[in-house]
Backbone bond lengths (Angstrom), bond angles and torsions (degrees), N, CA, C in turn:
res aa  C-N    CA-C-N  psi(-1)  N-CA   C-N-CA  omega(-1)  CA-C   N-CA-C  phi
1 X - - - 1.416 - - 1.504 109.13 -
2 X 1.327 115.94 134.47 1.507 122.74 -179.04 1.453 110.72 -118.77
3 X 1.389 115.52 128.92 1.410 120.12 166.71 1.556 106.65 -90.29
4 X 1.334 114.80 132.40 1.477 120.19 167.97 1.543 104.78 -110.54
5 X 1.288 116.02 125.02 1.487 123.94 179.69 1.498 106.52 -104.45
6 X 1.303 119.31 119.31 1.516 123.22 174.41 1.483 111.38 -109.68
7 X 1.342 115.15 146.17 1.423 123.00 -176.14 1.536 107.80 -120.84
8 X 1.300 119.85 179.98 1.379 124.58 -178.82 1.591 108.89 -88.09
9 X 1.332 115.61 65.43 1.453 129.56 177.51 1.464 109.53 -119.47
10 X 1.284 114.13 143.86 1.535 122.92 -174.70 1.502 114.09 -50.97
11 X 1.308 118.37 -41.26 1.501 121.87 179.95 1.514 111.13 -65.32
12 X 1.307 120.28 -9.83 1.436 122.94 179.15 1.589 110.08 -58.43
13 X 1.352 114.56 -30.26 1.482 119.16 178.60 1.562 115.28 -60.11
14 X 1.322 112.33 -18.13 1.488 116.30 -179.69 1.528 114.93 -99.23
15 X 1.281 117.03 0.57 1.496 123.21 -177.21 1.531 108.18 -57.34
16 X 1.447 116.14 -56.94 1.438 116.14 -172.57 1.516 113.55 -63.78
17 X 1.290 116.54 -34.67 1.519 118.75 -172.43 1.565 113.55 -89.65
18 X 1.396 115.21 -26.74 1.465 117.12 -175.18 1.497 111.30 -112.86
19 X 1.323 115.69 -51.29 1.479 117.82 -167.69 1.532 112.09 -80.05
20 X 1.290 118.37 -45.33 1.490 119.03 -179.01 1.519 111.71 -61.30
21 X 1.318 119.56 -49.29 1.459 118.58 179.37 1.573 112.54 -58.37
22 X 1.344 117.54 -40.97 1.348 122.77 176.72 1.532 113.45 -60.46
23 X 1.294 117.15 -43.32 1.498 122.98 177.21 1.469 111.34 -61.72
24 X 1.352 115.51 -48.73 1.423 117.96 -175.58 1.552 113.77 -67.76
25 X 1.374 112.77 -37.84 1.484 115.57 172.53 1.476 115.37 -59.09
26 X 1.282 114.86 -25.95 1.540 118.31 176.50 1.469 112.43 -87.15
27 X 1.302 118.29 6.16 1.471 122.79 173.39 1.501 116.64 93.48
28 X 1.305 118.09 7.06 1.480 120.99 179.40 1.463 110.52 -82.00
29 X 1.398 113.49 134.82 1.441 125.53 165.77 1.530 108.00 -82.18
30 X 1.315 118.99 108.36 1.459 119.38 -164.53 1.564 109.59 -106.30
31 X 1.332 112.57 137.04 1.475 124.51 173.29 1.559 106.57 -123.68
32 X 1.345 116.74 126.88 1.408 119.96 179.82 1.454 114.23 -104.16
33 X 1.366 117.25 127.62 1.421 122.93 172.94 1.522 108.17 -109.17
34 X 1.259 118.80 157.20 1.522 120.55 -177.59 1.489 111.04 -148.08
35 X 1.281 117.05 155.76 1.432 124.64 172.26 1.497 109.54 -76.30
36 X 1.310 115.88 152.53 1.474 121.58 175.01 1.529 111.33 -60.05
37 X 1.292 115.99 -34.40 1.547 122.83 178.95 1.511 104.75 -62.52
38 X 1.288 122.67 -44.83 1.466 124.18 -177.08 1.567 111.72 -62.52
39 X 1.307 114.53 -37.57 1.447 120.17 179.32 1.547 110.41 -61.80
40 X 1.339 112.83 -43.71 1.468 117.76 -178.53 1.497 112.56 -76.61
41 X 1.363 117.79 -27.49 1.464 118.70 177.51 1.459 114.01 -83.24
42 X 1.353 118.78 -37.24 1.491 123.66 -171.10 1.520 108.62 -130.17
43 X 1.330 122.01 58.89 1.473 122.61 178.94 1.559 111.31 -60.00
44 X 1.309 117.01 -39.72 1.435 117.57 -178.35 1.558 112.76 -68.28
45 X 1.343 114.42 -29.40 1.486 117.36 -178.71 1.581 107.31 -76.09
46 X 1.315 116.15 -37.07 1.436 118.32 176.22 1.530 111.89 -63.63
47 X 1.305 118.27 -34.45 1.499 122.26 176.48 1.536 104.39 -66.24
48 X 1.322 119.10 -45.25 1.501 117.99 -177.19 1.510 113.25 -67.16
49 X 1.367 117.91 -33.07 1.448 122.02 173.31 1.542 109.84 -58.51
50 X 1.410 115.29 -48.98 1.419 121.21 -179.09 1.574 108.93 -61.13
51 X 1.277 118.58 -36.02 1.490 121.04 -178.64 1.499 110.09 -70.67
52 X 1.342 119.41 -39.10 1.425 125.74 -178.54 1.559 109.19 -68.46
53 X 1.316 116.37 -49.56 1.463 122.02 -174.62 1.534 111.16 -79.52
54 X 1.312 120.34 -25.06 1.415 123.35 -170.30 1.469 115.14 71.81
55 X 1.331 116.48 17.51 1.471 122.72 -176.86 1.542 108.33 -133.28
56 X 1.282 115.13 158.52 1.489 118.23 172.72 1.527 108.42 -75.48
57 X 1.407 116.02 149.51 1.388 121.81 172.11 1.472 109.35 -83.84
58 X 1.356 117.95 133.47 1.430 122.99 -175.44 1.461 110.79 -88.51
59 X 1.357 119.07 129.79 1.485 120.04 -177.47 1.478 109.99 -134.47
60 X 1.357 119.27 -5.62 1.477 117.91 -179.55 1.506 110.05 -157.81
61 X 1.249 115.75 166.15 1.437 122.40 -177.96 1.607 112.19 -66.78
62 X 1.302 114.55 -44.85 1.474 120.51 -175.06 1.557 107.67 -99.52
63 X 1.352 111.22 93.88 1.383 120.08 -174.10 1.535 112.24 -121.88
64 X 1.262 115.78 151.58 1.475 117.21 -178.97 1.483 110.33 -100.51
65 X 1.362 120.80 24.96 1.454 119.71 -173.60 1.581 111.34 -74.05
66 X 1.248 118.31 -13.97 1.464 119.15 172.71 1.501 114.79 88.66
67 X 1.320 122.79 8.97 1.367 121.91 173.95 1.614 108.83 -154.52
68 X 1.372 110.99 156.15 1.490 115.01 177.90 1.467 108.81 -84.86
69 X 1.274 116.43 141.91 1.465 119.95 176.62 1.531 111.63 -73.37
70 X 1.311 115.82 120.91 1.506 120.02 178.70 1.438 113.16 -65.80
71 X 1.292 119.74 156.81 1.431 124.24 177.41 1.514 110.81 -70.11
72 X 1.332 119.04 139.54 1.429 120.83 -177.71 1.538 116.05 -86.12
73 X 1.302 115.78 165.48 1.466 122.33 174.79 1.496 105.91 -96.59
74 X 1.290 117.80 -23.39 1.466 124.53 -179.81 1.539 110.17 -160.41
75 X 1.304 112.98 161.86 1.479 118.23 -177.61 1.574 105.68 -136.34
76 X 1.368 117.11 134.61 1.427 122.07 170.88 1.544 105.80 -119.63
77 X 1.310 116.41 127.57 1.460 122.23 178.24 1.586 103.11 -107.33
78 X 1.354 114.62 101.93 1.472 116.41 -177.40 1.522 109.55 -164.83
79 X 1.325 115.48 137.28 1.444 126.46 -9.07 1.554 108.76 -71.80
80 X 1.363 113.37 138.61 1.439 118.77 -174.90 1.548 108.30 -99.06
81 X 1.249 118.17 131.30 1.502 124.71 178.79 1.504 110.65 -79.79
82 X 1.320 118.45 158.24 1.442 126.38 173.62 1.592 107.22 -55.28
83 X 1.265 117.93 -46.86 1.481 123.35 -176.68 1.514 109.37 -58.50
84 X 1.325 120.14 -52.38 1.425 124.23 178.76 1.536 114.18 -60.77
85 X 1.290 115.81 -43.65 1.407 120.28 -175.11 1.551 110.75 -67.96
86 X 1.383 113.44 -45.25 1.504 114.43 -178.44 1.532 111.16 -71.89
87 X 1.293 118.64 -37.35 1.506 120.84 179.65 1.554 106.69 -62.01
88 X 1.311 118.39 -44.25 1.408 121.95 -177.56 1.512 111.33 -59.59
89 X 1.276 114.94 -43.25 1.537 118.29 -180.00 1.482 112.64 -71.15
90 X 1.321 117.17 -16.70 1.511 117.54 -179.97 1.542 107.98 -99.01
91 X 1.314 117.48 0.62 1.466 120.52 177.94 1.491 115.46 76.27
92 X 1.349 113.64 20.63 1.480 118.76 174.02 1.485 114.52 -79.44
93 X 1.314 119.99 119.11 1.377 125.04 -177.89 1.516 111.36 -119.85
94 X 1.343 114.99 60.00 1.435 121.07 -171.70 1.545 111.97 -98.71
95 X 1.308 119.15 3.63 1.431 123.13 174.93 1.503 112.76 -133.37
96 X 1.259 119.99 169.38 1.515 122.18 178.17 1.477 111.19 -56.11
97 X 1.361 114.50 -51.69 1.491 122.10 -176.48 1.572 108.15 -58.87
98 X 1.289 116.17 -53.98 1.525 117.61 -178.97 1.505 113.57 -59.21
99 X 1.360 114.70 -38.09 1.501 117.55 179.06 1.508 108.17 -64.30
100 X 1.332 118.94 -45.12 1.506 119.13 178.85 1.449 112.98 -63.95
101 X 1.364 116.88 -39.84 1.440 117.13 179.75 1.486 110.96 -65.46
102 X 1.279 118.26 -44.65 1.499 124.05 178.51 1.527 112.84 -57.32
103 X 1.373 115.15 -40.31 1.402 120.60 176.77 1.513 111.75 -62.28
104 X 1.359 115.43 -45.40 1.500 120.42 -177.52 1.555 110.04 -67.57
105 X 1.325 117.12 -29.99 1.522 115.76 174.13 1.495 106.53 -65.03
106 X 1.287 118.92 -47.43 1.457 123.30 179.45 1.528 115.41 -58.37
107 X 1.326 112.72 -29.40 1.497 114.44 177.99 1.499 115.27 -89.93
108 X 1.362 115.38 -4.49 1.441 120.56 179.04 1.517 114.06 81.50
109 X 1.290 117.29 21.38 1.454 119.84 -177.71 1.546 108.80 -78.03
110 X 1.324 116.07 136.32 1.495 117.02 -179.26 1.498 111.70 -61.96
111 X 1.285 117.60 131.10 1.491 125.14 -178.03 1.507 108.85 -128.17
112 X 1.296 114.89 130.10 1.499 123.41 177.07 1.495 107.05 -119.61
113 X 1.363 118.01 135.96 1.469 120.18 -175.83 1.537 103.65 -124.97
114 X 1.299 112.02 131.64 1.479 119.77 176.01 1.501 109.50 -114.27
115 X 1.279 121.00 89.76 1.519 122.90 -176.99 1.555 110.88 -63.83
116 X 1.329 114.39 139.14 1.424 121.10 168.94 1.524 106.39 -126.80
117 X 1.340 112.03 88.60 1.440 121.50 -165.73 1.554 110.58 -121.38
118 X 1.332 112.80 128.56 1.412 122.98 174.07 1.629 106.90 -58.67
119 X 1.368 114.55 139.93 1.512 118.32 179.89 1.521 111.43 -54.60
120 X 1.316 120.93 -36.06 1.428 123.22 -178.05 1.474 110.85 -63.83
121 X 1.308 120.53 -41.96 1.439 125.66 174.92 1.553 110.10 -66.31
122 X 1.284 117.82 -41.12 1.442 121.97 -179.88 1.515 113.40 -63.43
123 X 1.344 116.13 -22.74 1.477 117.05 -179.93 1.550 111.10 -86.99
124 X 1.302 116.81 -0.72 1.481 118.67 174.47 1.561 106.48 -65.15
125 X 1.343 114.40 138.91 1.506 118.50 -176.84 1.519 115.91 -58.61
126 X 1.352 116.96 -19.33 1.454 115.03 179.76 1.573 116.05 -89.28
127 X 1.353 115.65 -8.21 1.457 116.77 -172.30 1.492 111.26 -65.48
128 X 1.333 118.86 -61.97 1.475 117.06 -177.30 1.451 116.83 -59.43
129 X 1.366 118.48 -36.66 1.526 117.25 172.76 1.548 110.56 -63.35
130 X 1.312 117.41 -34.07 1.485 120.37 -179.32 1.530 108.48 -61.53
131 X 1.342 117.96 -43.24 1.496 122.43 -178.24 1.546 106.75 -65.52
132 X 1.328 116.40 -43.06 1.488 119.63 -178.26 1.545 110.73 -65.48
133 X 1.310 117.84 -37.74 1.421 119.55 177.88 1.538 112.63 -61.03
134 X 1.373 113.42 -47.39 1.468 120.15 178.54 1.470 110.57 -58.91
135 X 1.397 117.82 -42.39 1.406 118.38 -179.47 1.552 112.88 -66.57
136 X 1.305 113.38 -33.06 1.462 118.75 -179.76 1.594 108.85 -64.56
137 X 1.243 117.00 -25.58 1.461 122.47 179.14 1.561 112.38 -84.94
138 X 1.333 115.45 -3.16 1.395 117.45 -178.32 1.526 118.46 101.10
139 X 1.339 114.16 -4.79 1.488 117.90 -179.81 1.504 105.32 -76.48
140 X 1.354 115.13 148.28 1.437 123.81 176.49 1.512 107.48 -95.19
141 X 1.277 118.11 136.37 1.541 123.30 175.42 1.555 104.63 -116.57
142 X 1.351 114.82 124.54 1.397 122.10 176.63 1.513 108.96 -113.75
143 X 1.277 115.73 113.03 1.520 120.82 -177.15 1.531 108.87 -98.31
144 X 1.279 117.76 125.44 1.479 120.04 171.05 1.492 118.74 -66.56
145 X 1.259 119.19 161.98 1.419 124.41 -172.84 1.636 111.94 -66.93
146 X 1.254 116.84 -18.83 1.460 122.39 179.97 1.554 113.13 -113.55
147 X 1.325 112.67 19.35 1.488 118.93 178.49 1.488 112.56 -104.02
148 X 1.305 121.47 142.54 1.469 123.15 -9.28 1.559 110.27 -65.01
149 X 1.283 114.74 157.00 1.511 117.74 -176.15 1.525 114.95 -110.92
150 X 1.302 111.38 163.26 1.493 118.32 176.52 1.525 107.32 -86.18
151 X 1.289 116.00 152.07 1.493 120.06 172.00 1.442 110.93 -58.17
152 X 1.305 117.16 135.63 1.480 123.62 178.69 1.478 116.70 73.34
153 X 1.385 115.85 5.73 1.408 116.87 -177.43 1.555 111.98 -82.87
154 X 1.342 120.04 -171.18 1.460 120.20 -176.72 1.501 113.56 -102.49
155 X 1.366 116.29 28.55 1.469 119.83 -175.59 1.509 108.98 -59.29
156 X 1.314 121.82 -34.80 1.435 121.22 -178.67 1.522 115.44 -55.96
157 X 1.429 113.31 -36.24 1.430 119.55 178.79 1.566 113.76 -68.59
158 X 1.259 118.19 -24.16 1.501 120.92 -179.61 1.569 109.60 -107.44
159 X 1.333 118.44 11.98 1.436 118.56 178.28 1.574 110.29 -59.50
160 X 1.375 115.90 139.07 1.435 120.01 -168.75 1.478 116.10 -82.47
161 X 1.327 117.20 60.36 1.536 118.16 -178.36 1.501 114.20 -54.18
162 X 1.348 114.07 -51.95 1.497 116.33 -177.36 1.522 112.41 -62.12
163 X 1.326 114.47 -41.96 1.497 115.51 177.85 1.503 114.97 -60.62
164 X 1.327 116.80 -32.93 1.446 118.88 177.27 1.484 110.63 -64.09
165 X 1.351 118.31 -42.68 1.420 121.68 178.47 1.603 111.54 -71.07
166 X 1.329 116.82 -36.32 1.471 120.25 176.22 1.555 109.27 -57.11
167 X 1.384 116.46 -35.43 1.491 120.99 -173.30 1.535 108.62 -69.37
168 X 1.287 118.39 -21.78 1.493 119.53 179.99 1.556 112.21 -112.18
169 X 1.256 115.09 -2.97 1.447 120.94 -172.00 1.598 113.51 -47.39
170 X 1.314 117.72 -42.16 1.449 118.68 -178.84 1.505 114.48 -56.77
171 X 1.336 118.18 -20.24 1.431 121.82 -179.05 1.508 114.61 -97.77
172 X 1.372 115.36 -0.36 1.431 116.76 -177.46 1.523 113.94 -67.62
173 X 1.306 115.88 153.39 1.495 121.36 -175.42 1.536 109.08 -78.14
């Protein structure tokens, strides 16, 4: 079972058409979690994700979806926003997604992060140390060829979907 965590990052638009089919073709049973910001930014994409997976997207602890979310074998956070990446590295678990990610780190579950970060955020002095901290904990970071990206650029088109799955492939069922 694979958790895919999506954030309010531009490449999220491609999750239903590119990432989910790729993950299921590789044999993953996918459950999608999302940040509240992503729901507000991409409501139509969240609906598409639910249509593709046949399951509700999880965004909070108290949900009416009618089932408990099973524990994952692996987690991919992609596209990962600056906010989610930096809060995770600081141990901040103030949202459903961050709490679930923190729990999976504690359980030793393989986690791969695919940042989708604007170059202005990536120049912040905490960004590179944040990635190094996450790597030191055993998380894998997969950086796309156009990352960090410029606003309005085509980085979403070159986002490393396959490479993210390759990074967890040895744990696939």
